[in-house]
C-alpha positions in Angstrom: 4.6 22.5 12.5 6.2 19.8 13.6 8.2 17.6 11.0 6.0 14.7 11.7 2.5 16.8 10.5 4.7 18.2 7.8 5.7 14.7 6.6 2.0 13.3 7.0 1.1 16.5 4.6 3.4 15.7 2.1 2.4 11.6 2.1 -1.3 13.3 2.1 -0.5 15.4 -1.2 1.4 12.4 -3.1 -1.5 9.9 -2.0 -4.1 12.7 -3.8 -2.2 13.4 -6.6 -1.2 10.3 -7.6 -5.1 8.5 -6.9 -6.8 12.1 -8.0 -8.6 10.6 -11.1 -9.7 7.1 -10.0 -11.6 7.0 -12.9 -8.6 7.1 -14.8 -6.5 4.8 -12.6 -6.1 1.4 -14.2 -7.0 -1.6 -12.3 -6.3 -4.0 -15.1 -2.4 -2.6 -15.4 0.6 -5.2 -14.6 1.8 -4.6 -10.9 5.0 -5.3 -9.3 5.3 -5.5 -5.5 9.0 -4.2 -4.6 9.3 -5.5 -0.3 10.9 -3.7 2.5 14.5 -4.2 3.6 13.4 -6.3 6.5 16.1 -8.1 8.2 13.9 -10.7 9.5 14.2 -13.3 8.0 11.5 -15.7 8.0 9.1 -12.7 7.7 10.7 -11.2 4.8 8.6 -11.1 1.1 9.5 -11.1 -2.2 9.6 -9.1 -5.0 6.6 -10.4 -6.9 4.5 -9.7 -10.1 1.2 -9.2 -10.3 -0.8 -9.3 -13.8 -3.0 -6.7 -12.5 -3.1 -4.1 -10.3 -6.2 -5.2 -8.9 -4.3 -8.2 -7.9 -1.2 -6.5 -6.4 -3.5 -4.4 -4.0 -5.8 -7.5 -2.9 -2.1 -9.3 -1.6 -1.2 -6.2 0.1 -4.0 -5.5 2.2 -4.9 -9.1 3.0 -2.3 -11.1 2.7 0.9 -9.4 3.2 2.7 -9.6 7.2 2.0 -6.1 8.8 4.7 -5.1 9.3 6.6 -6.2 5.9 3.4 -3.8 4.3 4.6 -0.6 6.1 7.5 -0.5 3.9 6.7 -2.6 1.1 5.2 -0.6 -2.5 3.5 -1.2 -5.4 4.8 -0.2 -8.7 1.6 -0.1 -11.4 2.4 2.2 -14.7 6.1 3.5 -13.5 4.0 5.2 -10.4 5.0 4.0 -7.0 2.3 3.3 -4.2 3.1 2.7 -0.8 0.6 1.6 1.9 -1.8 4.8 2.4 -2.2 4.8 -1.5 -2.4 0.8 -1.7 -5.1 1.3 1.0 -6.9 4.5 -0.9 -6.9 2.5 -4.1 -8.3 -0.8 -2.5 -10.6 1.1 -0.7 -11.9 2.8 -3.3 -15.3 1.9 -5.6 -13.7 1.2 -8.5 -12.1 -1.5 -7.1 -12.7 -4.4 -9.0 -12.6 -7.5 -7.5 -14.2 -8.8 -4.2 -12.7 -7.8 -0.7 -12.6 -9.7 1.8 -15.8 -10.1 3.7 -14.4 -11.2 7.4 -11.9 -9.3 8.6 -8.3 -11.5 8.8 -6.0 -11.8 11.0 -4.6 -8.5 9.9 -6.6 -5.6 10.1 -6.9 -2.3 8.4 -6.2 -0.6 11.8 -2.9 -2.5 12.0 -1.3 -1.5 9.4 -1.5 2.3 10.3 2.3 3.2 11.0 2.8 3.7 15.0 4.9 6.5 16.0 7.7 4.5 16.8 7.7 3.9 13.0 7.4 7.7 12.0 10.2 8.4 9.9 12.3 11.5 11.4 13.9 12.5 8.5 
């Protein structure tokens, strides 16, 4: 089994564990966004707080530039959610806010890590 496959499996398991009981996920809990440690000055996002997890999820998916979204994460109820978990919770039927109807300039497909972004650790 290749290293990338093992990493992908671990990410999938973590996503499953963190979002396992979506009926119990509190979309109204406060959330904090921690940006990537990108050295690109202009596109660098900053730490942000959201009144609700739903607002944080929406911001990452609909507004955060793709390169910044790849390494950013949300902390909700002391649990850390990366891009895969964020996407999963945003796309879930239990998501309480209205999603963007027209595709924005930033599509979900562009958020997926490309082989160049995969970890080699």
